[in-house]
C-alpha positions in Angstrom: 11.5 9.5 19.7 9.1 8.9 22.5 5.1 9.1 22.2 4.1 12.1 24.9 1.3 11.1 27.2 -1.8 11.4 26.1 -3.9 13.7 28.1 -7.2 11.8 30.0 -8.5 14.7 31.5 -12.3 14.6 29.8 -15.4 14.5 30.6 -17.5 11.4 28.9 -20.8 10.3 29.4 -21.6 6.8 30.9 -22.9 6.1 28.2 -19.6 6.8 25.9 -17.1 5.4 28.3 -18.9 1.9 28.1 -18.8 2.0 24.7 -15.3 2.9 24.5 -14.5 -0.2 27.0 -16.6 -2.3 25.1 -14.4 -1.9 21.8 -11.4 -2.1 23.8 -11.9 -5.4 25.5 -13.4 -7.3 23.0 -12.8 -11.2 23.2 -10.7 -12.6 20.7 -12.5 -14.2 17.5 -12.4 -16.8 16.0 -12.6 -15.7 12.6 -8.9 -15.0 11.2 -8.5 -14.1 7.7 -7.1 -16.0 4.5 -4.6 -14.2 3.5 -4.2 -13.4 -0.1 -5.1 -10.0 -1.2 -4.2 -6.1 0.4 -5.1 -4.1 -2.2 -8.8 -3.6 -2.0 -11.4 -3.3 0.8 -14.7 -4.9 0.9 -18.0 -2.7 0.4 -19.4 -1.4 4.1 -22.9 0.1 4.6 -22.0 2.0 7.1 -19.5 5.2 7.1 -16.6 2.9 8.0 -14.2 0.5 6.2 -15.8 -3.1 6.6 -12.8 -4.6 5.2 -10.6 -7.0 7.2 -8.1 -6.8 4.5 -7.2 -10.3 3.9 -4.0 -11.0 2.8 -1.8 -8.7 4.4 1.1 -10.5 6.6 0.4 -7.7 8.8 -2.7 -9.2 9.6 -1.3 -12.0 11.6 1.5 -10.4 14.1 5.1 -11.5 12.8 8.0 -9.6 11.4 6.5 -9.1 7.8 5.0 -5.7 6.5 2.3 -5.4 4.1 3.7 -5.4 0.6 5.2 -1.8 -0.8 2.0 0.0 -2.7 2.4 3.3 -3.6 -0.2 3.7 -5.8 -4.1 4.5 -5.6 -4.0 4.8 -1.7 -4.5 7.6 0.6 -1.3 7.5 2.6 1.6 5.9 0.2 4.0 4.1 0.3 3.8 1.0 3.0 -0.3 1.6 3.6 -2.5 -0.8 2.4 -5.8 -0.2 1.5 -7.8 -1.2 4.6 -7.6 0.6 7.4 -7.6 -2.6 9.9 -4.0 -1.8 11.2 -3.3 1.8 10.0 -1.5 3.4 13.3 -4.5 6.1 13.7 -8.2 6.8 14.0 -9.6 6.5 9.9 -12.7 5.8 8.0 -13.1 5.0 4.7 -16.6 5.2 2.9 -17.3 3.1 -0.3 -19.4 3.8 -3.0 -22.1 1.3 -2.5 -22.2 2.7 1.4 -22.9 6.2 0.0 -25.4 5.4 -2.7 -26.9 3.2 0.2 -27.1 6.5 2.4 -29.4 8.7 -0.7 -26.9 11.1 0.1 -27.3 14.2 -2.4 -24.1 15.6 -1.7 -20.5 15.3 -0.3 -21.9 16.7 2.7 -23.9 14.3 3.5 -21.7 11.8 3.2 -19.2 13.6 5.5 -21.8 13.7 8.3 -21.8 10.1 9.0 -18.2 9.8 9.5 -16.9 10.2 13.2 -15.4 13.2 14.5 -16.9 15.2 11.5 -19.3 17.7 11.3 -20.4 20.1 8.1 -20.7 23.4 9.1 -23.4 25.7 7.3 -22.4 28.6 8.9 -21.4 30.8 5.6 -23.5 32.6 2.8 -22.8 30.1 0.5 -23.8 27.1 2.6 -26.2 24.8 1.2 -25.1 25.3 -2.4 -22.2 23.1 -4.8 -19.9 26.2 -4.6 -18.2 25.4 -0.7 -17.2 22.8 1.4 -17.4 23.1 5.3 -15.5 20.5 7.2 -14.8 20.3 10.8 -13.0 17.9 12.6 -12.5 17.4 15.9 -14.1 20.6 17.0 -12.0 22.6 14.6 -12.9 25.8 12.5 -15.4 24.1 9.8 -16.5 27.0 7.2 -14.8 26.5 4.5 -12.5 23.8 5.7 -8.9 25.1 6.8 -7.7 22.9 9.1 -7.6 19.8 7.2 -5.5 19.0 4.5 -8.7 17.6 1.6 -7.2 15.9 -0.9 -8.9 14.5 -4.9 -7.1 11.6 -5.8 -4.3 12.7 -3.4 -3.7 16.3 -5.1 -5.0 19.2 -2.7 -8.1 20.4 -4.0 -8.0 24.0 -2.6 -6.8 26.5 -5.4 -3.9 27.8 -2.9 -3.1 25.1 -0.6 -0.6 27.6 1.3 -1.6 31.2 0.7 -5.8 30.3 0.6 -6.7 26.8 2.2 -10.1 27.8 2.5 -12.5 25.9 0.0 -15.0 28.8 -0.3 -14.4 27.0 -4.0 -14.8 23.3 -3.7 -14.2 21.9 -7.4 -15.4 18.1 -6.6 -19.1 16.5 -7.2 -20.7 12.9 -5.6 -21.1 11.4 -8.4 -17.6 10.8 -9.4 -16.8 9.8 -6.4 -15.6 6.1 -5.4 -14.0 6.5 -2.5 -13.9 9.0 0.5 -11.2 8.8 2.8 -10.3 10.2 6.4 -7.5 10.0 8.2 -8.2 12.4 11.7 -4.6 10.9 12.8 -1.7 9.4 12.6 -1.0 10.9 8.8 0.3 14.2 9.5 4.2 13.5 8.5 2.8 13.1 4.6 0.7 15.8 3.6 0.4 19.3 4.5 0.1 21.9 5.4 -3.2 22.3 7.1 -2.9 19.0 8.8 -3.9 19.3 12.4 -7.8 18.6 11.1 -6.5 15.3 10.0 -6.3 14.3 5.7 -9.4 13.7 3.8 -9.0 12.5 0.8 -11.6 12.1 -2.2 -11.1 9.4 -4.9 -12.8 9.2 -7.9 -13.7 6.4 -9.7 -11.0 4.1 -11.2 -10.5 3.1 -14.6 -12.0 -0.5 -15.3 -9.8 -3.4 -16.0 -11.8 -4.9 -18.5 -11.4 -5.2 -22.5 -14.1 -3.4 -24.1 -16.1 -0.2 -22.7 -18.2 -0.9 -19.5 -19.9 2.0 -17.5 -22.9 3.8 -16.0 -25.4 6.2 -16.2 -28.1 7.7 -13.8 -30.5 10.4 -13.5 -31.6 12.1 -9.9 -34.7 14.5 -9.5 -35.0 16.0 -6.2 -38.0 18.0 -5.3 -38.1 19.8 -1.8 -41.1 20.5 0.3 -40.4 24.1 -0.2 -39.6 26.2 -3.4 -37.1 23.9 -5.0 -36.2 21.1 -7.5 -33.1 19.8 -9.1 -31.8 17.4 -11.6 -28.6 15.4 -10.7 -26.6 13.5 -14.0 -24.0 11.5 -14.0 -21.8 9.4 -16.9 -19.1 7.1 -16.6 -17.4 4.9 -19.1 -14.1 3.2 -19.6 -12.2 0.3 -20.2 -8.8 -1.1 -21.5 -7.6 -0.9 -25.0 -6.0 -3.8 -27.0 -2.6 -1.9 -26.6 -2.8 -1.7 -22.9 -3.8 2.1 -22.1 -6.9 2.2 -20.0 -9.1 4.9 -20.4 -12.0 6.4 -18.2 -15.2 9.3 -19.0 -16.2 11.0 -15.9 -19.6 13.9 -16.1 -21.7 14.8 -13.3 -23.9 17.7 -13.4 -26.4 19.7 -11.4 -29.3 21.6 -12.7 -32.1 23.3 -10.9 -32.4 25.1 -7.6 -32.4 24.2 -3.6 -35.1 25.0 -1.0 -34.4 28.8 -0.8 -36.2 31.0 -3.0 -33.7 32.4 -5.8 -31.0 29.5 -4.7 -30.1 28.4 -8.3 -27.1 26.1 -9.5 -25.5 25.2 -12.2 -22.3 22.7 -11.9 -20.5 20.8 -14.8 -17.8 18.1 -13.3 -15.6 16.5 -16.4 -12.6 14.4 -16.1 -10.8 11.5 -18.4 -8.3 9.3 -16.2 -5.5 7.4 -18.1 -3.4 4.6 -17.1 -0.6 2.5 -19.1 1.5 -0.1 -18.2 5.2 0.6 -19.6 6.8 -2.7 -18.2 5.2 -5.4 -15.8 6.9 -3.1 -12.9 6.2 0.3 -13.9 2.9 2.4 -15.3 2.0 6.1 -16.0 -1.0 7.3 -15.0 -2.7 10.9 -14.5 -6.1 13.3 -15.2 -7.1 15.6 -16.8 -10.4 17.4 -15.3 -12.1 20.5 -15.7 -14.9 22.2 -13.6 -17.2 24.8 -13.3 -20.2 26.0 -10.8 -22.2 29.2 -10.8 -24.6 29.4 -7.4 -27.3 31.5 -6.2 -26.5 32.2 -2.2 -29.8 33.6 -0.8 -27.5 34.5 2.9 -28.9 34.9 6.2 -32.2 36.0 7.7 -32.8 38.6 10.6 -35.3 37.1 13.4 -38.4 39.0 11.9 -37.7 38.0 8.6 -37.1 34.5 9.1 -40.4 34.4 11.2 -42.3 35.7 8.4 -40.9 33.1 5.4 -37.6 31.2 6.7 -37.6 30.1 2.8 -37.4 33.6 1.5 -34.2 35.7 -0.3 -33.8 39.2 0.8 -30.0 39.1 -1.5 -31.4 38.1 -5.0 -28.4 39.5 -6.6 -25.9 37.4 -4.6 -23.9 34.8 -6.1 -20.7 32.7 -6.8 -18.6 31.4 -9.8 -15.7 29.3 -9.7 -13.9 27.2 -12.7 -10.8 25.0 -12.5 -9.0 23.3 -15.5 -6.2 20.6 -13.9 -3.9 18.3 -15.2 -1.8 15.7 -13.5 0.6 13.0 -14.0 2.8 10.2 -12.1 4.9 7.6 -12.9 5.6 4.4 -10.3 7.7 1.3 -10.8 7.7 -1.4 -8.6 11.6 -2.0 -8.6 12.3 -4.9 -6.8 10.2 -6.5 -4.1 12.1 -3.9 -1.6 12.3 -0.7 -3.7 9.6 1.0 -5.3 9.7 4.6 -6.7 7.2 7.2 -7.4 6.7 10.8 -8.9 3.7 13.1 -9.5 3.5 15.8 -10.6 0.0 18.3 -11.2 -0.9 21.7 -12.6 -4.2 23.6 -12.1 -5.7 27.1 -13.0 -8.5 28.2 -10.8 -10.9 31.4 -11.0 -13.5 31.9 -8.4 -15.4 35.1 -7.6 -18.1 36.2 -5.1 -20.8 38.8 -5.9 -22.5 40.1 -2.7 -24.8 42.7 -2.1 -23.2 45.9 0.3 -25.8 48.8 0.4 -26.5 50.8 -2.6 -23.5 48.4 -4.5 -22.5 45.2 -5.5 -19.1 44.1 -3.9 -16.9 42.2 -6.4 -14.4 39.5 -5.8 -12.5 38.1 -8.5 -9.2 36.1 -7.9 -7.1 33.8 -10.0 -5.3 31.2 -9.1 -1.9 29.0 -10.8 -0.5 26.0 -8.6 2.3 23.8 -10.2 3.6 21.5 -7.9 6.1 17.8 -8.3 6.4 15.4 -5.7 9.1 12.1 -6.0 9.1 9.6 -3.5 11.0 6.4 -2.8 10.9 3.3 -0.3 13.3 1.0 0.1 13.1 -2.1 2.2 15.3 -3.5 4.8 15.3 -6.9 6.9 17.9 -7.6 9.4 16.8 -10.8 11.8 13.1 -10.5 13.1 13.1 -6.2 11.9 11.4 -5.3 9.0 11.7 -1.6 8.3 10.3 0.7 5.1 11.8 3.5 4.9 10.2 6.3 3.0 11.6 9.9 1.5 9.7 12.0 0.2 10.3 15.8 -1.4 7.7 18.4 -2.9 8.2 21.5 -4.5 4.7 23.5 -4.6 4.3 27.0 -6.6 1.7 29.1 -6.6 0.8 32.5 -8.0 -2.1 34.1 -7.3 -3.9 37.9 -7.9 -6.7 39.1 -6.2 -8.9 42.4 -6.7 -12.2 44.1 -5.0 -14.4 46.1 -6.5 -17.8 47.6 -6.3 -20.2 48.1 -8.8 -23.6 50.8 -8.1 -26.9 48.7 -8.1 -28.7 51.1 -9.5 -26.9 52.2 -12.2 -24.5 49.1 -13.0 -21.7 51.3 -12.8 -18.1 50.2 -11.5 -16.3 51.8 -9.4 -12.5 51.9 -9.0 -10.8 48.9 -7.3 -10.5 49.4 -3.8 -8.4 46.5 -3.4 -5.9 44.9 -5.6 -2.7 42.3 -4.7 -0.7 39.6 -5.9 0.3 36.7 -4.1 3.4 34.3 -4.6 4.0 31.0 -2.6 6.9 28.6 -3.6 7.1 25.6 -0.8 9.5 23.5 -0.5 8.6 19.7 1.7 10.8 17.0 2.7 10.0 14.4 4.6 11.2 10.5 6.3 9.5 8.2 7.9 10.3 4.5 9.1 7.6 1.8 9.5 9.0 -0.7 11.8 7.8 -4.2 12.7 9.1 -5.9 15.1 6.8 -9.3 15.9 3.3 -8.0 16.3 4.5 -4.0 17.0 4.2 -1.5 13.8 6.3 1.9 14.7 6.5 4.8 12.4 8.5 7.2 13.6 8.6 9.8 11.6 9.6 14.1 10.6 8.4 16.3 8.0 10.1 19.6 7.0 8.8 22.3 5.2 10.3 25.8 4.3 7.7 28.5 2.9 9.0 31.8 1.3 6.0 33.9 0.7 5.4 37.3 -1.2 2.4 39.7 -1.2 2.2 42.7 -3.4 -0.2 45.5 -2.6 -0.7 48.0 -5.3 -3.2 49.6 -3.6 -3.0 52.2 -2.3 0.8 51.8 -3.7 3.0 48.8 -4.7 3.8 48.0 -0.8 5.9 44.2 -0.8 5.6 41.6 2.2 7.6 38.7 2.6 7.8 36.3 4.7 10.3 33.2 5.5 9.4 30.2 7.7 10.8 26.9 8.5 9.2 24.3 10.7 10.0 20.7 11.1 7.2 18.6 12.1 8.3 15.1 14.1 5.4 12.6 14.6 5.2 8.8 16.1 2.3 6.1 14.9 2.5 2.9 16.9 0.1 0.1 16.3 0.1 -3.0 18.0 -1.7 -6.4 16.3 -3.1 -7.9 19.2 -4.7 -10.9 17.0 -6.0 -11.3 13.7 -8.6 -9.5 14.3 -7.6 -6.6 16.8 -5.4 -3.9 16.5 -4.6 -1.2 19.2 -2.8 2.0 18.1 -1.7 5.5 19.7 -0.1 8.2 18.1 1.6 11.8 18.7 1.9 14.2 15.3 2.6 18.1 15.4 0.6 19.7 12.9 0.9 23.2 11.5 -1.4 25.9 9.3 1.2 28.1 7.1 0.3 32.0 7.1 -2.1 33.0 4.8 -2.4 35.4 1.8 -4.2 38.3 3.3 -3.0 37.7 7.2 0.4 38.9 5.9 -0.9 42.6 5.5 -0.3 42.2 9.5 2.9 41.3 8.9 5.7 43.5 10.6 8.9 43.9 12.8 6.9 44.0 15.6 4.3 41.4 14.8 6.1 39.0 13.0 3.5 36.3 12.4 4.5 32.5 12.4 2.9 29.3 11.2 -0.1 27.7 13.4 1.0 24.8 15.5 -0.7 21.7 16.5 0.0 18.6 18.7 -2.1 16.2 19.0 -2.3 12.2 20.3 -4.6 9.2 20.0 -5.3 6.2 22.2 -7.3 3.9 20.3 -8.6 0.5 19.2 -9.8 -1.4 16.0 -11.6 -5.0 15.4 -12.3 -6.0 11.9 -13.4 -9.4 11.3 -16.0 -11.0 8.5 -19.2 -9.5 10.4 -18.1 -6.8 12.8 -16.2 -3.7 12.2 -15.7 -1.1 15.5 -13.3 1.6 16.6 -13.2 3.6 19.5 -10.9 6.1 19.6 -9.9 9.0 22.2 -8.1 12.2 21.5 -6.4 15.3 22.6 -5.3 18.2 20.6 -3.8 21.3 21.3 -3.6 23.5 19.3 -1.4 27.2 20.1 -0.4 30.1 18.4 -3.3 30.6 15.9 -3.6 33.3 13.8 -6.7 35.6 15.0 -8.0 39.2 13.6 -9.0 42.0 15.7 -11.0 44.1 14.4 -12.5 44.7 11.0 -12.6 46.0 8.0 -9.6 48.2 6.5 -8.6 48.0 10.2 -8.2 44.1 10.4 -4.8 43.3 12.4 -4.2 39.1 12.5 -1.7 38.2 15.9 -0.5 35.2 16.9 -3.0 35.0 20.3 -5.1 32.3 19.5 -5.3 28.7 21.5 -7.4 26.1 21.8 -8.3 22.7 23.3 -9.7 19.7 21.9 -10.3 16.5 23.6 -13.3 13.7 22.9 -14.1 9.9 22.1 -15.0 8.3 18.6 -16.6 5.7 18.5 -18.0 3.7 15.2 -19.5 -0.1 14.7 -20.9 -2.1 12.0 -22.2 -5.2 11.8 -23.2 -7.4 9.1 -25.7 -10.6 10.2 -24.7 -14.2 9.4 -26.6 -15.0 5.6 -27.3 -18.4 7.0 -29.2 -16.7 9.7 -33.1 -15.5 10.4 -31.4 -11.9 9.9 -30.0 -12.9 6.5 -29.8 -9.7 4.0 -29.4 -7.1 7.3 -26.8 -5.3 8.3 -26.4 -2.3 11.0 -24.1 0.2 11.8 -23.8 3.5 14.7 -21.2 6.3 15.1 -21.3 8.4 18.2 -18.6 10.9 18.8 -18.2 13.4 22.0 -16.3 16.3 21.8 -15.2 19.1 23.9 -13.2 22.0 22.5 -12.7 25.2 24.5 -11.2 28.4 24.4 -7.5 28.7 26.4 -7.4 32.4 25.9 -8.6 35.8 26.4 -11.9 36.8 28.1 -13.7 33.8 26.8 -11.3 30.9 28.1 -13.0 28.1 28.7 -15.8 28.8 26.5 -17.2 26.1 24.2 -16.0 26.8 20.2 -18.5 28.4 18.2 -20.4 26.1 15.5 -19.5 22.9 16.9 -21.9 20.3 18.5 -20.5 18.8 21.7 -22.6 15.2 20.7 -23.4 13.8 16.9 -24.3 10.1 16.8 -25.6 8.2 13.5 -27.4 4.6 13.5 -28.8 2.6 10.1 -29.6 -0.2 8.7 -29.7 -2.1 5.6 -31.6 -4.5 4.0 -31.2 -6.6 1.0 -33.5 -9.2 -0.3 -32.9 -10.2 -4.3 -33.5 -7.2 -6.2 -35.2 -5.1 -3.7 -32.7 -2.9 -0.5 -34.7 -0.9 2.0 -32.8 1.2 3.9 -33.5 3.7 6.9 -31.1 5.5 8.9 -30.6 8.7 11.3 -27.9 11.3 12.0 -28.2 13.7 15.5 -25.9 17.0 17.0 -26.4 18.6 19.8 -26.7 22.5 20.1 -23.8 25.1 19.2 -23.0 28.7 20.2 -22.7 30.9 17.1 -20.0 33.2 19.5 -16.9 33.0 21.0 -18.7 34.4 24.3 -21.2 31.4 24.1 -24.3 34.4 23.3 -27.6 32.2 24.6 -30.8 34.8 23.8 -31.3 35.8 20.5 -30.3 38.8 18.7 -32.9 40.8 16.3 -30.1 40.4 13.8 -30.3 36.5 13.9 -26.6 36.1 14.0 -26.4 35.1 17.4 -27.6 32.7 20.5 -28.2 29.3 20.7 -28.5 26.8 17.8 -30.4 24.0 19.0 -29.6 20.5 18.1 -31.8 18.1 15.8 -32.3 15.0 14.5 -33.5 14.0 10.8 -34.3 11.0 9.3 -33.5 8.7 5.5 -35.0 6.5 3.9 -35.1 4.8 0.5 -35.5 1.6 -1.5 -33.8 0.4 -4.4 -35.3 -2.2 -7.2 -33.4 -4.2 -10.1 -35.9 -4.5 -12.8 -36.0 -8.0 -13.8 -35.5 -8.6 -17.4 -33.7 -5.4 -17.3 -29.6 -6.0 -17.4 -28.1 -3.0 -16.0 -31.4 -1.3 -14.8 -32.2 0.0 -11.0 -34.7 2.5 -10.0 -34.4 4.7 -6.4 -36.6 6.0 -4.6 -36.2 8.3 -1.0 -36.8 10.7 1.0 -34.5 13.0 3.2 -35.4 14.8 6.3 -38.0 12.2 6.3 -40.1 13.6 9.6 -39.5 17.4 7.7 -37.8 18.5 10.8 -37.7 22.4 11.3 -33.9 23.5 12.4 -31.6 26.3 11.0 -28.3 27.9 12.2 -26.5 30.8 12.1 -24.2 33.0 9.4 -20.8 34.2 10.6 -19.9 36.4 7.5 -21.1 39.6 5.7 -24.3 37.3 5.4 -25.6 37.8 8.6 -28.5 36.0 10.1 -30.9 32.5 10.5 -30.7 30.5 7.2 -33.1 27.7 7.4 -31.7 24.1 7.2 -33.0 21.6 4.3 -36.8 20.4 4.5 -37.9 17.0 3.6 -36.7 16.2 0.2 -38.3 13.4 -1.9 -36.0 11.9 -4.7 -36.1 9.1 -7.9 -33.7 7.9 -9.5 -33.1 5.7 -12.8 -29.4 4.0 -12.6 -28.2 2.2 -15.7 -25.4 0.1 -16.3 -23.8 -1.0 -19.7 
């Protein structure tokens, strides 16, 4: 299987091209790492994994692979926690980096990752109820194009039938690591992996006896309208019988920067781990999440001019809850064999209540998902060649019901439902890949096969059953060359797909046989990691064909496989820690820059930019630590966007069309570890320090302009025990 030729047909700014060439042509470093431990990453100040992964035998050119390791890392067997030798674009953000950034939410963290943009074009944007992640120009509203995981388990309420994260049961305070694989991981996880794989890893169980943990309280105050409080508690340890437990809680109370944007969040989890023997263990988590969020929605141009922070939709809100349980068994059978099996179950409910003329429109939905996934790895060694062959299988079962009904605003009388449907999906996935080590080369061919049976029964106006059966084989190949102890060159070719979703099945017929969406991604990049410097540059090219798009609106909406887009660009990241013995001891700096040209390929708008995506984004920041004091200053920037596929420039009266200007914001914070008060740290900071005014536009039924977050000042206390 050969890698597809890379398409170099993209226009790069001279400065961006210089960054890429500088990274690719960096001289060999004299800092060779001591090989002793591959299981953990060191803390990075920037939104990158700064670990040099000391200790992996693959850090030095040679035939031996990293130790087999399935548990506690994103991509499973044979993938160490470090990004150093990974054959694809990948960024890991550690907890210290998250705390230094002053981030209020996971969306704030994601803005700092190359190739990732947060799309605030839905009526629930700015709230904790949804997650809107766009990768490399792909649609960001509710993150429909990426496989988003929580501790390696799909976060979507229905990963096949409704992959959108209009309800995202995750909160920042409970997260320890954010791992973003933008390319090279399609074989292991799916569906919806054209936009990469994003894994939010919750805080690990302490491996020390007794109870350790921490608690924090943060107060956020916006320069306009709102203030809220964020709480978190973490406690855990190892019992004498070898059982490890951890309790995680995170909560939010208060409002955001719009009138009537009240919010309430509870995120609770219990994690467990038990060693059955020196080579085997069980582990897992029990969790509960609920949220209720008032969503002010968009404003017309006149309303925005009068007061951009007002709320013309005081009755609108989103709510949801989720209960989940997972359990895993891992057995490191020998130095050449490893087996893991995981199973998970979750039940979720979510509802939107939105004003619709004289009525309130309600859309309650309930979901149940259960899955089991075994995986086995066998290592083979023949002369100078070592291979790790991994075979995995997943059975995933989804069941869901959805209803649409109205209540009369004036009387609160409930009208008859206008839609009611039951959805079911049974999906089987089988994958195999082979990580081959030949001297300095790491070559990993693989294929993922998906077998999906989906059934939808529309009970209104009459019981109508629609069924769809799809089979899809998705080959991929990843190649890395370990140039020396610091430099890895990589290229990959991955095929990805998006399954036909529940609501799209309404258009399924003999004359319109819907097929999964297909994408082909190629990357070419280089990564440098040493004791002080971490840098990466990646060229990417995505051809996304056969996309399912809608024609018409309301009850007349019909879906067809008619869309195609082309995404190409450059991602760069640099992170530098100054010498502790030099004049700038205590300082570290980071910078990222991404250029993305994402264009439509079909129809009257061919060659136009995709909507709600900036061609240029960048971040820049510095951290300074001196004794008990820590200081941070950072900035993020995005260029202009279009709000529709026609790339309309002039603003309309409704406020939903027209250019969305680019903007830059600045954040700063100071930390102080209180002397004589063990474990107590006080933090003060400001996000959007200059109070930059900016806005976006909505693309859903809450049409209009939405103002961005104004200056927010915060105070936080953390106590470790």
